[in-house]
C-alpha atoms as a printed R data frame, in Angstrom:
    type eleno elety resid chain resno      x       y       z
1   ATOM     1    CA   MET     A     1 -0.176   0.179   0.035
2   ATOM     2    CA   LEU     A     2  0.883   3.661  -0.491
3   ATOM     3    CA   THR     A     3  1.993   5.673   2.375
4   ATOM     4    CA   THR     A     4  3.462   8.978   3.110
5   ATOM     5    CA   LEU     A     5  7.238   9.626   4.303
6   ATOM     6    CA   SER     A     6  6.030  10.954   7.470
7   ATOM     7    CA   ILE     A     7  4.418   7.738   8.469
8   ATOM     8    CA   LEU     A     8  7.125   5.583   7.694
9   ATOM     9    CA   LEU     A     9 10.059   7.933   9.182
10  ATOM    10    CA   ASN     A    10  8.436   8.626  12.406
11  ATOM    11    CA   ALA     A    11  7.740   4.585  13.241
12  ATOM    12    CA   ALA     A    12 11.406   4.147  12.043
13  ATOM    13    CA   LYS     A    13 12.513   6.779  14.563
14  ATOM    14    CA   GLN     A    14 10.573   5.539  17.220
15  ATOM    15    CA   GLU     A    15 12.072   2.041  16.714
16  ATOM    16    CA   LYS     A    16 15.616   3.616  16.224
17  ATOM    17    CA   LYS     A    17 15.551   1.986  12.571
18  ATOM    18    CA   ALA     A    18 15.823   3.779   9.082
19  ATOM    19    CA   VAL     A    19 14.099   2.844   5.954
20  ATOM    20    CA   GLY     A    20 15.740   2.590   2.658
21  ATOM    21    CA   ALA     A    21 15.260   4.948  -0.077
22  ATOM    22    CA   PHE     A    22 16.171   3.631  -3.352
23  ATOM    23    CA   ASN     A    23 16.248   5.773  -6.848
24  ATOM    24    CA   VAL     A    24 14.207   4.113  -9.656
25  ATOM    25    CA   TYR     A    25 14.229   5.304 -13.254
26  ATOM    26    CA   ASN     A    26 11.757   2.687 -15.012
27  ATOM    27    CA   LEU     A    27  9.464  -0.250 -14.845
28  ATOM    28    CA   GLU     A    28 13.026  -2.534 -14.307
29  ATOM    29    CA   THR     A    29 14.127  -0.584 -11.264
30  ATOM    30    CA   ILE     A    30 10.662  -0.379  -9.850
31  ATOM    31    CA   LEU     A    31 10.272  -3.819  -9.874
32  ATOM    32    CA   ALA     A    32 13.750  -4.558  -8.485
33  ATOM    33    CA   VAL     A    33 13.113  -2.537  -5.322
34  ATOM    34    CA   VAL     A    34  9.676  -3.745  -4.798
35  ATOM    35    CA   GLU     A    35 10.674  -7.320  -4.957
36  ATOM    36    CA   ALA     A    36 13.196  -7.044  -2.373
37  ATOM    37    CA   ALA     A    37 10.867  -5.439  -0.101
38  ATOM    38    CA   ASN     A    38  8.071  -7.489  -0.557
39  ATOM    39    CA   ARG     A    39 10.452 -10.453   0.055
40  ATOM    40    CA   LEU     A    40 11.420  -9.013   3.359
41  ATOM    41    CA   LYS     A    41  8.091  -7.539   4.222
42  ATOM    42    CA   SER     A    42  9.796  -4.334   4.875
43  ATOM    43    CA   PRO     A    43  8.492  -0.526   4.231
44  ATOM    44    CA   VAL     A    44 10.509   0.953   1.313
45  ATOM    45    CA   ILE     A    45 11.002   4.549  -0.461
46  ATOM    46    CA   LEU     A    46 10.856   4.529  -4.086
47  ATOM    47    CA   SER     A    47 12.464   7.795  -5.095
48  ATOM    48    CA   PHE     A    48 12.095   9.454  -8.656
49  ATOM    49    CA   GLY     A    49 14.378  12.182  -9.064
50  ATOM    50    CA   GLU     A    50 13.387  15.571 -10.587
51  ATOM    51    CA   GLY     A    51 16.386  15.231 -12.806
52  ATOM    52    CA   TYR     A    52 14.776  11.910 -14.591
53  ATOM    53    CA   PHE     A    53 11.903  13.713 -15.970
54  ATOM    54    CA   THR     A    54 13.442  13.851 -19.401
55  ATOM    55    CA   HIS     A    55 13.902  10.283 -19.077
56  ATOM    56    CA   ALA     A    56 10.399   9.089 -18.176
57  ATOM    57    CA   PRO     A    57  7.241  11.304 -17.336
58  ATOM    58    CA   VAL     A    58  6.537  11.423 -13.936
59  ATOM    59    CA   GLU     A    59  2.776  10.672 -14.599
60  ATOM    60    CA   ILE     A    60  3.774   7.378 -15.941
61  ATOM    61    CA   ILE     A    61  6.187   6.646 -13.119
62  ATOM    62    CA   ALA     A    62  3.326   7.324 -10.608
63  ATOM    63    CA   SER     A    63  0.934   4.988 -12.480
64  ATOM    64    CA   ILE     A    64  3.113   1.925 -12.525
65  ATOM    65    CA   VAL     A    65  3.971   2.475  -8.755
66  ATOM    66    CA   LYS     A    66  0.049   2.849  -7.544
67  ATOM    67    CA   GLU     A    67 -0.540   0.105  -9.921
68  ATOM    68    CA   ILE     A    68  2.275  -2.405  -8.622
69  ATOM    69    CA   CYS     A    69  2.074  -1.138  -4.949
70  ATOM    70    CA   THR     A    70 -1.591  -0.678  -4.029
71  ATOM    71    CA   PRO     A    71 -2.287  -4.169  -3.236
72  ATOM    72    CA   LEU     A    72  0.637  -5.074  -1.434
73  ATOM    73    CA   ASP     A    73  0.964  -5.589   2.102
74  ATOM    74    CA   ILE     A    74  3.785  -3.589   2.717
75  ATOM    75    CA   GLN     A    75  4.323   0.157   3.313
76  ATOM    76    CA   VAL     A    76  5.515   1.937   0.190
77  ATOM    77    CA   ALA     A    77  6.145   5.904   0.080
78  ATOM    78    CA   LEU     A    78  6.543   7.172  -3.642
79  ATOM    79    CA   HIS     A    79  9.007  10.124  -3.457
80  ATOM    80    CA   LEU     A    80  9.991  12.984  -5.529
81  ATOM    81    CA   ASP     A    81 14.016  13.357  -4.893
82  ATOM    82    CA   HIS     A    82 15.951  16.654  -4.979
83  ATOM    83    CA   ALA     A    83 13.380  18.747  -6.592
84  ATOM    84    CA   LYS     A    84 13.979  22.576  -7.055
85  ATOM    85    CA   GLU     A    85 11.286  23.906  -8.839
86  ATOM    86    CA   LEU     A    86  7.881  23.924  -7.596
87  ATOM    87    CA   LYS     A    87  6.289  23.135 -10.864
88  ATOM    88    CA   SER     A    88  7.907  19.969 -10.754
89  ATOM    89    CA   ILE     A    89  6.684  19.676  -6.988
90  ATOM    90    CA   ALA     A    90  3.027  20.387  -8.470
91  ATOM    91    CA   ARG     A    91  3.446  17.772 -10.874
92  ATOM    92    CA   ALA     A    92  4.370  14.936  -8.829
93  ATOM    93    CA   ILE     A    93  1.706  15.766  -6.173
94  ATOM    94    CA   ARG     A    94 -0.845  15.766  -8.882
95  ATOM    95    CA   ALA     A    95  0.365  12.404 -10.097
96  ATOM    96    CA   GLY     A    96 -0.059  10.870  -6.780
97  ATOM    97    CA   PHE     A    97  3.439  10.988  -4.988
98  ATOM    98    CA   THR     A    98  3.243  10.929  -1.496
99  ATOM    99    CA   SER     A    99  6.262  12.520  -0.665
100 ATOM   100    CA   VAL     A   100  8.135  15.435  -2.137
101 ATOM   101    CA   MET     A   101 12.089  16.790  -1.603
102 ATOM   102    CA   TYR     A   102 12.345  20.555  -1.728
103 ATOM   103    CA   ASP     A   103 16.175  21.486  -2.305
104 ATOM   104    CA   GLY     A   104 17.037  24.634  -1.582
105 ATOM   105    CA   SER     A   105 20.317  23.898  -0.167
106 ATOM   106    CA   ALA     A   106 21.827  26.333  -2.322
107 ATOM   107    CA   LEU     A   107 19.885  29.073  -1.153
108 ATOM   108    CA   PRO     A   108 20.821  31.250   1.738
109 ATOM   109    CA   LEU     A   109 19.243  30.110   4.854
110 ATOM   110    CA   SER     A   110 16.291  32.527   5.123
111 ATOM   111    CA   GLU     A   111 15.672  32.271   1.497
112 ATOM   112    CA   ASN     A   112 15.886  28.481   1.866
113 ATOM   113    CA   ILE     A   113 13.520  28.772   4.943
114 ATOM   114    CA   GLN     A   114 10.923  31.017   3.307
115 ATOM   115    CA   LYS     A   115 10.461  29.166   0.019
116 ATOM   116    CA   THR     A   116 10.587  25.346   1.786
117 ATOM   117    CA   LYS     A   117  7.957  26.627   4.119
118 ATOM   118    CA   TYR     A   118  5.943  27.408   1.087
119 ATOM   119    CA   ILE     A   119  6.242  24.237  -0.399
120 ATOM   120    CA   VAL     A   120  5.330  22.558   3.323
121 ATOM   121    CA   GLU     A   121  1.913  24.526   3.024
122 ATOM   122    CA   TYR     A   122  1.389  23.507  -0.249
123 ATOM   123    CA   ALA     A   123  2.199  19.938   0.187
124 ATOM   124    CA   HIS     A   124  0.641  19.288   3.632
125 ATOM   125    CA   ALA     A   125 -2.737  20.780   2.279
126 ATOM   126    CA   VAL     A   126 -2.982  17.565   0.462
127 ATOM   127    CA   GLY     A   127 -1.621  15.078   2.713
128 ATOM   128    CA   VAL     A   128  1.891  15.027   1.238
129 ATOM   129    CA   SER     A   129  5.186  14.978   3.201
130 ATOM   130    CA   VAL     A   130  8.233  17.249   2.688
131 ATOM   131    CA   GLU     A   131 11.789  16.549   3.128
132 ATOM   132    CA   GLY     A   132 13.959  19.514   3.219
133 ATOM   133    CA   GLU     A   133 17.810  19.858   2.908
134 ATOM   134    CA   LEU     A   134 20.566  21.929   4.579
135 ATOM   135    CA   GLY     A   135 24.092  21.971   3.968
136 ATOM   136    CA   TYR     A   136 25.963  21.350   0.441
137 ATOM   137    CA   MET     A   137 25.617  18.291  -1.466
138 ATOM   138    CA   ASN     A   138 27.358  17.655  -4.602
139 ATOM   139    CA   ASN     A   139 25.621  17.125  -7.783
140 ATOM   140    CA   GLU     A   140 23.697  13.628  -8.416
141 ATOM   141    CA   ASP     A   141 26.358  12.547 -10.690
142 ATOM   142    CA   GLY     A   142 29.026  12.981  -8.493
143 ATOM   143    CA   THR     A   143 30.480  16.121  -9.649
144 ATOM   144    CA   CYS     A   144 31.153  19.226  -7.539
145 ATOM   145    CA   GLU     A   145 30.736  22.905  -8.646
146 ATOM   146    CA   GLU     A   146 34.075  24.847  -9.014
147 ATOM   147    CA   GLY     A   147 35.196  26.191  -6.041
148 ATOM   148    CA   LEU     A   148 32.946  24.472  -3.718
149 ATOM   149    CA   ASP     A   149 33.771  22.019  -1.021
150 ATOM   150    CA   LEU     A   150 31.785  19.272   0.554
151 ATOM   151    CA   GLU     A   151 33.584  19.818   3.920
152 ATOM   152    CA   LYS     A   152 33.168  23.737   4.060
153 ATOM   153    CA   GLY     A   153 29.268  22.902   3.191
154 ATOM   154    CA   TYR     A   154 28.684  20.731   6.355
155 ATOM   155    CA   THR     A   155 25.110  21.345   7.967
156 ATOM   156    CA   ARG     A   156 25.728  23.652  11.006
157 ATOM   157    CA   VAL     A   157 23.608  22.591  14.143
158 ATOM   158    CA   GLN     A   158 22.196  26.099  14.691
159 ATOM   159    CA   ASP     A   159 21.117  26.360  11.035
160 ATOM   160    CA   ALA     A   160 19.255  22.811  11.471
161 ATOM   161    CA   ALA     A   161 17.015  23.828  14.496
162 ATOM   162    CA   ALA     A   162 16.276  27.050  12.634
163 ATOM   163    CA   TYR     A   163 15.458  25.466   9.401
164 ATOM   164    CA   VAL     A   164 13.110  22.703  11.098
165 ATOM   165    CA   ASN     A   165 11.321  25.293  13.393
166 ATOM   166    CA   GLY     A   166 10.881  27.737  10.440
167 ATOM   167    CA   THR     A   167  9.441  25.493   7.790
168 ATOM   168    CA   GLY     A   168  7.746  22.575   9.326
169 ATOM   169    CA   ILE     A   169  9.169  20.103   7.198
170 ATOM   170    CA   ASP     A   170  8.897  16.211   7.895
171 ATOM   171    CA   ALA     A   171 12.375  15.317   7.509
172 ATOM   172    CA   LEU     A   172 15.970  16.924   7.308
173 ATOM   173    CA   ALA     A   173 18.526  15.814   4.959
174 ATOM   174    CA   VAL     A   174 22.044  16.805   6.150
175 ATOM   175    CA   ALA     A   175 25.570  16.971   4.966
176 ATOM   176    CA   VAL     A   176 27.987  15.254   7.253
177 ATOM   177    CA   GLY     A   177 30.742  14.127   4.904
178 ATOM   178    CA   ASN     A   178 28.455  12.070   2.732
179 ATOM   179    CA   ALA     A   179 28.484  12.613  -0.944
180 ATOM   180    CA   HIS     A   180 26.802  11.751  -4.165
181 ATOM   181    CA   GLY     A   181 28.503   9.300  -6.688
182 ATOM   182    CA   ILE     A   182 31.173   7.110  -6.148
183 ATOM   183    CA   TYR     A   183 33.878   8.031  -3.269
184 ATOM   184    CA   LYS     A   184 37.644   8.435  -3.992
185 ATOM   185    CA   GLY     A   185 38.402   6.735  -0.785
186 ATOM   186    CA   THR     A   186 36.780   5.584   2.451
187 ATOM   187    CA   PRO     A   187 34.290   8.463   3.455
188 ATOM   188    CA   THR     A   188 34.640  10.022   6.740
189 ATOM   189    CA   LEU     A   189 31.181  11.085   8.582
190 ATOM   190    CA   ASP     A   190 31.105  13.846  11.188
191 ATOM   191    CA   PHE     A   191 29.183  11.751  13.774
192 ATOM   192    CA   ALA     A   192 29.790  14.614  16.606
193 ATOM   193    CA   ARG     A   193 27.938  16.772  14.208
194 ATOM   194    CA   LEU     A   194 25.040  14.259  13.337
195 ATOM   195    CA   ASP     A   195 24.634  13.718  16.799
196 ATOM   196    CA   GLU     A   196 24.373  17.436  17.739
197 ATOM   197    CA   ILE     A   197 21.853  17.668  14.493
198 ATOM   198    CA   ALA     A   198 19.700  14.926  15.608
199 ATOM   199    CA   ARG     A   199 19.237  16.334  19.039
200 ATOM   200    CA   ALA     A   200 18.760  19.799  17.845
201 ATOM   201    CA   ALA     A   201 16.201  18.801  15.157
202 ATOM   202    CA   THR     A   202 12.737  17.554  15.946
203 ATOM   203    CA   VAL     A   203 12.244  15.623  12.860
204 ATOM   204    CA   PRO     A   204 13.817  12.282  11.318
205 ATOM   205    CA   ILE     A   205 17.191  12.732   9.800
206 ATOM   206    CA   VAL     A   206 18.189  11.854   6.141
207 ATOM   207    CA   LEU     A   207 21.456  10.610   5.025
208 ATOM   208    CA   HIS     A   208 21.824  11.039   1.007
209 ATOM   209    CA   GLY     A   209 24.768   9.236  -0.610
210 ATOM   210    CA   CYS     A   210 25.106   6.291   0.980
211 ATOM   211    CA   SER     A   211 26.624   4.032  -1.688
212 ATOM   212    CA   GLY     A   212 30.160   3.358  -0.748
213 ATOM   213    CA   ILE     A   213 29.527   4.251   2.954
214 ATOM   214    CA   PRO     A   214 30.765   1.405   5.213
215 ATOM   215    CA   ASP     A   215 28.012  -0.685   6.772
216 ATOM   216    CA   ASP     A   216 29.096   0.344   9.995
217 ATOM   217    CA   TYR     A   217 29.184   3.837   9.454
218 ATOM   218    CA   ILE     A   218 25.613   3.385   8.195
219 ATOM   219    CA   LYS     A   219 24.717   1.703  11.484
220 ATOM   220    CA   LYS     A   220 26.321   4.224  13.722
221 ATOM   221    CA   ALA     A   221 24.331   6.827  11.847
222 ATOM   222    CA   VAL     A   222 21.207   5.245  12.359
223 ATOM   223    CA   SER     A   223 21.879   4.982  16.015
224 ATOM   224    CA   LEU     A   224 22.382   8.607  16.041
225 ATOM   225    CA   GLY     A   225 19.077   9.237  14.677
226 ATOM   226    CA   VAL     A   226 19.102   8.863  10.797
227 ATOM   227    CA   ALA     A   227 15.712   7.343  10.092
228 ATOM   228    CA   LYS     A   228 16.093   7.283   5.791
229 ATOM   229    CA   ILE     A   229 19.207   6.417   3.858
230 ATOM   230    CA   ASN     A   230 19.448   7.266   0.480
231 ATOM   231    CA   VAL     A   231 20.966   4.562  -2.034
232 ATOM   232    CA   ASN     A   232 21.189   5.332  -5.812
233 ATOM   233    CA   THR     A   233 24.860   4.611  -7.284
234 ATOM   234    CA   GLU     A   234 25.192   1.292  -6.141
235 ATOM   235    CA   ILE     A   235 22.034   0.072  -7.823
236 ATOM   236    CA   SER     A   236 22.690   2.028 -10.952
237 ATOM   237    CA   THR     A   237 26.467   0.872 -11.334
238 ATOM   238    CA   GLY     A   238 25.591  -2.756 -10.322
239 ATOM   239    CA   ALA     A   239 23.137  -2.753 -13.093
240 ATOM   240    CA   VAL     A   240 25.587  -1.520 -15.676
241 ATOM   241    CA   MET     A   241 28.249  -4.026 -14.520
242 ATOM   242    CA   ALA     A   242 25.666  -6.692 -14.446
243 ATOM   243    CA   ALA     A   243 24.931  -5.626 -18.204
244 ATOM   244    CA   ARG     A   244 28.194  -5.725 -19.104
245 ATOM   245    CA   GLU     A   245 29.253  -8.915 -17.630
246 ATOM   246    CA   PHE     A   246 25.894 -10.583 -19.338
247 ATOM   247    CA   LEU     A   247 26.755  -9.214 -22.805
248 ATOM   248    CA   ALA     A   248 30.337 -10.637 -22.619
249 ATOM   249    CA   LYS     A   249 28.846 -14.068 -21.475
250 ATOM   250    CA   ASN     A   250 26.054 -14.174 -24.038
251 ATOM   251    CA   THR     A   251 27.494 -13.025 -27.519
252 ATOM   252    CA   GLU     A   252 24.842 -15.054 -29.595
253 ATOM   253    CA   LYS     A   253 23.051 -12.716 -32.243
254 ATOM   254    CA   GLY     A   254 19.646 -13.966 -31.507
255 ATOM   255    CA   LEU     A   255 19.992 -12.358 -27.640
256 ATOM   256    CA   ARG     A   256 17.019 -10.920 -26.292
257 ATOM   257    CA   PHE     A   257 16.989  -7.629 -24.927
258 ATOM   258    CA   GLU     A   258 14.346  -8.605 -22.318
259 ATOM   259    CA   THR     A   259 16.685 -11.330 -21.064
260 ATOM   260    CA   LEU     A   260 19.427  -8.662 -20.454
261 ATOM   261    CA   LEU     A   261 16.868  -6.461 -18.372
262 ATOM   262    CA   MET     A   262 15.751  -9.249 -16.279
263 ATOM   263    CA   ASP     A   263 19.177 -10.038 -15.307
264 ATOM   264    CA   ALA     A   264 19.999  -6.523 -14.175
265 ATOM   265    CA   ARG     A   265 16.931  -6.638 -12.170
266 ATOM   266    CA   HIS     A   266 17.937  -9.626 -10.309
267 ATOM   267    CA   THR     A   267 21.303  -7.466  -9.463
268 ATOM   268    CA   MET     A   268 19.753  -4.617  -8.728
269 ATOM   269    CA   SER     A   269 17.123  -6.688  -6.384
270 ATOM   270    CA   ALA     A   270 20.023  -8.126  -4.315
271 ATOM   271    CA   THR     A   271 21.737  -4.718  -3.777
272 ATOM   272    CA   VAL     A   272 18.359  -3.210  -2.311
273 ATOM   273    CA   GLU     A   273 17.749  -6.639  -0.364
274 ATOM   274    CA   ARG     A   274 21.311  -6.079   1.308
275 ATOM   275    CA   PHE     A   275 20.484  -2.690   2.309
276 ATOM   276    CA   ILE     A   276 17.119  -3.662   3.747
277 ATOM   277    CA   LYS     A   277 18.863  -6.483   5.684
278 ATOM   278    CA   LEU     A   278 21.612  -3.777   6.921
279 ATOM   279    CA   LEU     A   279 18.772  -1.536   8.262
280 ATOM   280    CA   SER     A   280 16.495  -4.397   9.928
């Protein structure tokens, strides 16, 4: 069944657990995530980014998810990831998304609070949850804008309290050493800062960029108040690697495309299952 991000994360926070949010781009990725969650009877979050609108219409993604997930016994939130435009948020809500993320993290704090508050009022009026973000996260493809530095963009504790209180958001995404894309080495998370933020904020904390973060780091982050982890890169790169290996082994001319897709789907589902087990 479909539910809101707020319901999933508040329950997880009470139980000192986290729910996995996995990026989906098409039917195969949706099936891969849902099949893993359903096997483990676990709640799950399907994240579809504003940046994917050019790959698949958000209305089609919403229709597929509703058709697949409505009859299920597990709870599923359909979440719009990293939206910077109100028109994208409005479009996702009209299509049936149960949660949206407004990413105003590049804005000055006062402007971010003002715009996020507007989004919260807009979304809450129709029962949709809102995730906000504070601190600098690099681009979703792993690149950084010139002159910007991850460490200098860490979320500040005092800003977190002001942002949560000033906006009414349901969940707060933070920057404490986590990053999008492939890490160049072992990531270093500022756990002391994360602990202070979780104590200052009254809402569940979200950690983006969890592909490549060691399992024990993720568990420690959850113990400190993280209730949602985002996983994208490991799903995407895993599927690409699986496709490459499959094509290298199967060179016959009559190879069927749907066979390739099924193989990649199984690989993605196994990755999702590993993360769900880590969080349970």
